C-alpha positions in Angstrom: 198.7 140.0 23.7 201.2 138.4 21.2 200.1 135.2 19.5 202.4 132.4 18.5 202.1 129.7 15.9 202.5 126.4 17.6 204.3 124.7 14.7 207.1 127.4 14.8 208.7 125.9 17.9 211.1 123.1 18.6 210.2 121.3 21.8 213.1 123.0 23.7 212.1 126.5 22.5 208.4 125.7 23.3 209.5 124.7 26.8 211.3 128.1 27.2 208.3 130.0 25.9 205.8 128.1 28.2 208.1 128.9 31.2 208.0 132.6 30.3 204.2 132.3 30.1 204.0 130.8 33.6 203.4 127.2 32.5 205.3 124.1 33.4 207.9 123.0 30.9 206.4 119.5 30.7 203.4 120.9 29.0 205.5 121.1 25.8 205.8 117.3 25.7 202.0 117.0 26.2 201.4 119.5 23.3 203.9 117.8 21.0 202.5 114.4 21.5 199.0 115.7 20.8 199.7 117.7 17.7 202.4 115.5 16.1 201.3 112.0 17.2 197.6 112.4 17.5 197.2 115.2 14.8 195.3 117.5 17.1 194.8 121.0 15.6 193.1 122.7 18.6 194.6 123.1 22.0 191.2 122.7 23.6 191.1 119.1 22.3 194.3 118.2 24.2 192.8 116.6 27.3 196.2 115.9 28.9 196.3 119.6 29.6 194.4 121.0 32.5 191.2 122.9 31.6 192.8 126.2 32.8 195.9 125.6 30.7 193.8 124.8 27.6 191.8 128.0 28.0 194.9 130.1 28.7 197.1 128.7 26.0 194.3 128.8 23.3 194.3 132.5 23.6 198.1 132.6 23.0 198.8 129.9 20.4 197.3 129.4 17.0 197.5 126.7 14.3 198.2 127.7 10.7 197.7 125.5 7.7 198.5 124.9 4.0 195.7 124.8 1.5 196.1 122.1 -1.2 195.5 123.9 -4.5 196.5 121.1 -6.8 197.8 117.5 -6.8 199.6 115.8 -9.7 200.1 112.1 -9.6 202.8 110.3 -11.6 202.7 106.8 -13.1 205.7 106.0 -10.9 203.8 106.8 -7.7 205.3 110.3 -7.2 202.9 112.9 -6.1 203.4 116.7 -6.4 201.5 119.0 -4.1 200.8 122.6 -4.9 200.2 124.4 -1.6 198.7 127.9 -1.1 200.1 129.8 1.9 198.0 132.0 4.1 199.2 135.1 2.1 198.2 133.4 -1.1 201.7 132.6 -2.3 202.3 129.1 -3.8 204.9 126.5 -3.0 205.5 122.9 -4.1 206.2 119.7 -2.2 206.9 116.3 -3.7 206.2 112.8 -2.3 208.5 110.1 -3.7 208.0 106.4 -3.3 211.1 104.2 -2.6 211.7 100.6 -1.8 212.8 101.8 1.7 209.9 104.2 2.4 208.3 107.5 1.6 210.3 110.7 1.2 209.2 114.2 1.0 211.1 116.9 -0.9 210.5 120.2 1.1 210.5 123.8 -0.1 212.1 126.5 2.1 211.4 129.8 0.3 208.8 131.4 -2.0 210.9 131.6 -5.1 214.8 131.6 -5.1 217.5 134.3 -5.5 220.4 132.0 -6.4 219.7 132.4 -10.1 221.1 129.0 -11.4 220.6 129.2 -15.1 219.2 125.7 -15.6 216.8 125.7 -12.6 213.1 126.3 -12.9 212.9 127.5 -9.3 215.1 130.4 -10.0 212.9 131.7 -12.9 210.7 133.3 -10.3 212.7 135.4 -7.8 212.5 135.1 -4.1 209.5 136.7 -2.5 210.2 135.7 1.1 211.5 132.9 3.4 209.1 130.3 4.6 208.5 130.3 8.4 209.4 127.2 10.4 205.8 126.2 10.6 205.4 126.4 6.8 208.3 124.0 6.3 207.0 121.6 9.0 203.5 121.7 7.7 204.6 120.4 4.3 205.7 117.2 5.9 202.6 117.1 8.2 200.2 117.6 5.3 201.8 114.8 3.2 201.8 112.6 6.3 198.1 113.2 6.7 197.6 112.2 3.1 199.6 109.0 3.6 197.9 108.1 6.9 194.7 107.4 5.0 196.6 104.4 3.5 198.3 103.4 6.8 201.6 104.8 5.6 203.8 107.6 6.8 206.7 109.8 5.8 210.1 108.1 6.6 212.6 110.5 4.9 212.9 114.2 4.2 215.0 115.9 1.6 215.3 119.7 1.9 215.8 120.3 -1.8 212.6 121.9 -3.1 212.2 125.6 -4.1 214.7 127.9 -2.6 218.2 127.7 -1.0 217.8 126.2 2.5 220.9 127.9 3.9 219.5 131.3 2.8 216.7 130.6 5.3 219.1 128.9 7.8 217.5 129.6 11.2 213.9 128.6 10.2 215.2 125.5 8.4 217.3 124.3 11.4 214.3 124.8 13.8 212.1 122.8 11.4 214.7 119.9 11.4 214.6 119.8 15.2 210.8 119.4 15.1 210.9 116.8 12.3 213.4 114.7 14.2 212.0 115.0 17.7 210.9 111.7 19.2 207.8 113.4 20.5 207.3 115.1 17.1 207.4 113.6 13.7 210.2 111.3 14.8 212.1 111.2 11.4 215.6 109.9 12.0 218.4 112.5 11.5 220.1 110.2 9.0 216.9 110.1 7.1 217.1 113.8 6.5 219.2 115.5 3.9 219.7 119.3 3.4 221.1 120.6 0.1 222.9 123.9 -0.6 224.4 125.4 -3.7 227.4 126.5 -1.7 226.8 129.2 1.0 230.2 128.7 2.6 229.6 130.4 6.0 226.4 128.4 6.5 228.2 125.1 5.7 230.6 125.9 8.4 227.8 126.8 10.8 226.0 123.5 9.9 229.1 121.7 11.2 227.9 122.5 14.7 224.3 121.5 14.2 223.5 118.9 16.9 221.7 116.4 14.6 223.5 114.0 12.3 221.6 115.3 9.2 223.1 114.6 5.8 224.6 117.4 3.7 224.3 117.5 -0.1 226.1 120.1 -2.3 224.5 121.2 -5.5 227.8 121.3 -7.5 227.0 120.6 -11.1 230.3 122.0 -12.5 233.8 121.1 -11.6 235.6 124.3 -12.8 235.2 127.9 -11.7 234.8 129.0 -15.3 231.7 126.9 -15.9 230.2 127.1 -12.4 230.4 130.9 -12.4 228.8 131.0 -15.9 225.8 129.0 -14.8 225.7 129.4 -11.0 226.1 133.0 -9.7 226.8 131.8 -6.2 230.3 130.8 -7.5 231.2 134.5 -7.9 230.9 134.9 -4.2 232.2 131.5 -3.0 234.4 129.8 -5.6 235.2 126.1 -5.7 238.4 126.4 -3.6 236.4 128.1 -0.8 233.6 125.6 -1.2 235.9 122.6 -0.9 237.7 124.1 2.1 234.3 124.5 3.8 233.4 120.9 3.1 236.8 119.7 4.5 236.0 121.7 7.6 232.6 120.2 7.8 233.9 116.7 7.4 236.7 117.2 10.0 234.1 118.3 12.6 231.4 115.8 11.8 233.1 112.8 10.2 230.0 112.6 7.8 230.3 111.8 4.1 229.0 114.5 1.8 226.9 114.0 -1.4 227.7 116.1 -4.5 224.7 116.6 -6.8 225.7 116.8 -10.5 223.0 117.5 -13.1 224.2 116.2 -16.5 223.6 118.8 -19.2 224.1 117.9 -22.8 227.4 119.1 -24.2 227.9 121.5 -21.3 229.2 119.5 -18.3 229.1 115.8 -19.5 232.3 115.3 -21.5 235.2 113.1 -20.7 237.1 116.2 -19.8 234.4 117.3 -17.4 234.5 113.9 -15.7 238.3 114.2 -15.1 237.8 117.8 -13.8 235.3 116.4 -11.3 237.7 113.6 -10.3 240.5 116.2 -9.7 238.2 118.4 -7.6 236.9 115.6 -5.4 239.9 113.3 -5.1 240.6 112.5 -1.4 237.2 113.7 -0.1 234.9 111.3 1.7 232.0 111.8 -0.7 229.9 110.3 -3.4 228.4 111.8 -6.6 224.8 111.8 -7.4 224.4 112.0 -11.2 221.1 113.5 -12.0 219.2 113.3 -15.4 218.0 116.8 -16.3 214.3 117.7 -16.4 214.1 120.0 -19.5 212.2 123.1 -18.5 212.9 126.0 -20.9 214.3 124.6 -24.1 217.8 126.0 -23.6 219.3 123.1 -21.7 219.0 119.5 -22.8 219.5 116.2 -20.9 222.6 114.2 -21.5 222.2 111.2 -23.8 222.3 107.8 -21.9 225.5 106.6 -23.5 227.3 109.8 -22.6 225.9 109.6 -19.1 227.1 106.0 -18.7 230.5 106.9 -20.0 230.8 109.7 -17.5 229.7 107.4 -14.7 232.2 104.7 -15.7 235.1 107.2 -15.7 234.2 108.3 -12.1 234.1 104.7 -10.9 237.3 103.6 -12.5 239.1 106.6 -10.9 237.9 105.9 -7.4 235.0 108.3 -7.1 231.8 106.6 -5.7 228.8 107.6 -7.8 225.2 106.7 -8.5 222.7 107.7 -11.2 219.7 109.1 -9.5 216.4 107.4 -10.3 214.0 109.8 -11.9 210.7 110.7 -10.1 207.6 112.2 -11.6 209.0 112.8 -15.1 205.4 112.9 -16.5 204.1 115.6 -14.0 206.3 118.7 -14.3 209.1 116.9 -12.4 211.6 119.8 -12.0 211.3 122.0 -8.8 209.2 125.0 -9.5 207.5 123.9 -12.7 204.1 123.3 -11.3 204.2 126.6 -9.3 205.4 128.6 -12.4 202.5 127.2 -14.5 199.9 128.0 -11.8 201.2 131.6 -11.5 201.1 132.1 -15.3 197.5 131.0 -15.3 196.7 133.5 -12.7 198.3 136.4 -14.5 
């Protein structure tokens, strides 16, 4: 008999599966409330199910888990979790404290194949996609950690290790679970998904039923520079990317965020700022300027005065922008750093 991981299914898909198994669809709601609201991890403990259903379904469904291998705590309240998966692969998840709540930065792949030159995640190539359950469990485990202090996760950013749109189906299923009012009940506008520019998936995302936020890891405003540092631009150049974003906006009417890591003497000049203005003019968007977390000695963070000058040029030319607050700078802040160090120790 096939066995199914309970955390892999949105409520609608769980209803369909239960119907195929000869169970009533409403059992899905009972199961969801028990595992996501009451934190049950055994179907035999769900007393709203009949005894016969508990015994039958316990033979069919199983619960997987993440093993906490390490926890790093920052002086600013940020906490980085190093999780071990059941196949012994390692992933990272980050909890960030804001004045508006607690957000979790979620990983979607073991490693990454996008190969962005400045990114610690890409230093270790992709091994596999995470399952839906492995994505959901990152939020569940952090929530369990917070519950001890009567707190809970309020926001999710899908910006950890890996390219989310390279694992599109599993990520979308996970978002449905995170948002479900019988599940973790995280508001769709409190969820953001980032992509480095997989154009076909941006267009697919235009039809996703939830009002989830879209962020584009842009970082360079010309094809010459973006291709040099981000291989994805060889497949989908800036013209194609911008056209996909216009398509997305026309279908959803939702503003897009552009992520822009400032790299010293690479993409932080006055000329770079005006290239960015030219690229984004007329789009309903804002730019998130990100201080760089130095990882390998090749790239350096932009000096504050140069960052401020870049920021001012954008504002004076009608581009909305913010400078992202740094999180966990004292605990291997960049995505993939903690995992990479752990793997090196194991070698």
